[in-house]
C-alpha positions as CSV (number, residue, x, y, z in Angstrom):
1,X,108.5,91.4,83.2
2,X,106.2,89.1,85.2
3,X,108.1,85.9,86.4
4,X,105.0,83.9,85.3
5,X,105.6,84.9,81.7
6,X,109.3,84.2,81.9
7,X,108.7,80.6,83.0
8,X,105.9,79.4,80.7
9,X,105.7,75.7,80.1
10,X,106.5,74.4,76.6
11,X,103.1,72.8,76.1
12,X,100.6,75.2,74.4
13,X,97.7,73.9,76.4
14,X,99.5,74.2,79.7
15,X,100.6,77.7,78.7
16,X,97.0,78.7,77.9
17,X,95.8,77.4,81.2
18,X,98.6,79.3,83.0
19,X,97.7,82.6,81.3
20,X,93.9,82.1,81.5
21,X,93.7,80.5,84.9
22,X,90.1,81.0,86.0
23,X,86.5,81.2,84.9
24,X,86.3,85.0,85.1
25,X,89.2,85.5,82.7
26,X,87.6,83.1,80.2
27,X,84.4,85.1,80.4
28,X,86.2,88.4,80.1
29,X,88.0,87.2,77.0
30,X,84.7,85.8,75.6
31,X,83.0,89.2,75.9
32,X,85.9,91.3,74.7
33,X,86.4,89.0,71.7
34,X,82.7,89.0,70.8
35,X,82.0,92.7,71.4
36,X,85.4,94.4,71.0
37,X,86.1,97.5,73.1
38,X,83.8,97.9,76.1
39,X,83.3,100.2,79.1
40,X,84.1,98.7,82.5
41,X,80.4,98.7,83.7
42,X,79.3,97.3,80.3
43,X,81.8,94.4,80.7
44,X,80.7,93.9,84.3
45,X,77.0,93.7,83.2
46,X,77.7,91.3,80.3
47,X,79.6,88.9,82.5
48,X,76.9,88.8,85.1
49,X,77.6,88.0,88.8
50,X,81.1,89.4,89.0
51,X,81.9,92.0,91.6
52,X,83.8,95.2,90.7
53,X,86.8,94.1,92.8
54,X,87.0,90.7,91.2
55,X,86.7,92.2,87.7
56,X,89.3,94.8,88.4
57,X,91.7,92.3,89.9
58,X,91.3,90.0,86.9
59,X,91.7,92.8,84.3
60,X,94.9,94.0,86.0
61,X,96.3,90.4,86.0
62,X,95.4,90.0,82.4
63,X,96.9,93.4,81.5
64,X,100.1,92.5,83.3
65,X,100.2,89.2,81.3
66,X,99.5,91.1,78.0
67,X,96.2,89.3,77.5
68,X,94.1,92.5,77.4
69,X,95.0,96.1,77.0
70,X,93.2,99.3,77.7
71,X,92.6,99.6,73.9
72,X,90.0,96.8,74.5
73,X,88.5,98.5,77.6
74,X,87.5,102.1,78.0
75,X,86.9,103.8,81.3
């Protein structure tokens, strides 16, 4: 398991900021929670000015943390 997950702070707000640490992850969660399952390119278009590399990196980070899964994203 990811060491970040093993050492989460006791404060719920701090835990949330630890797990969702940047603006891209907030926008990814916004779009997935509003629209449900999305294709990669559909998610990229809905977010706007995010590159493929940045989106991929953030999705992998979020998947490792258990924040999103491939049941929410189709390829």
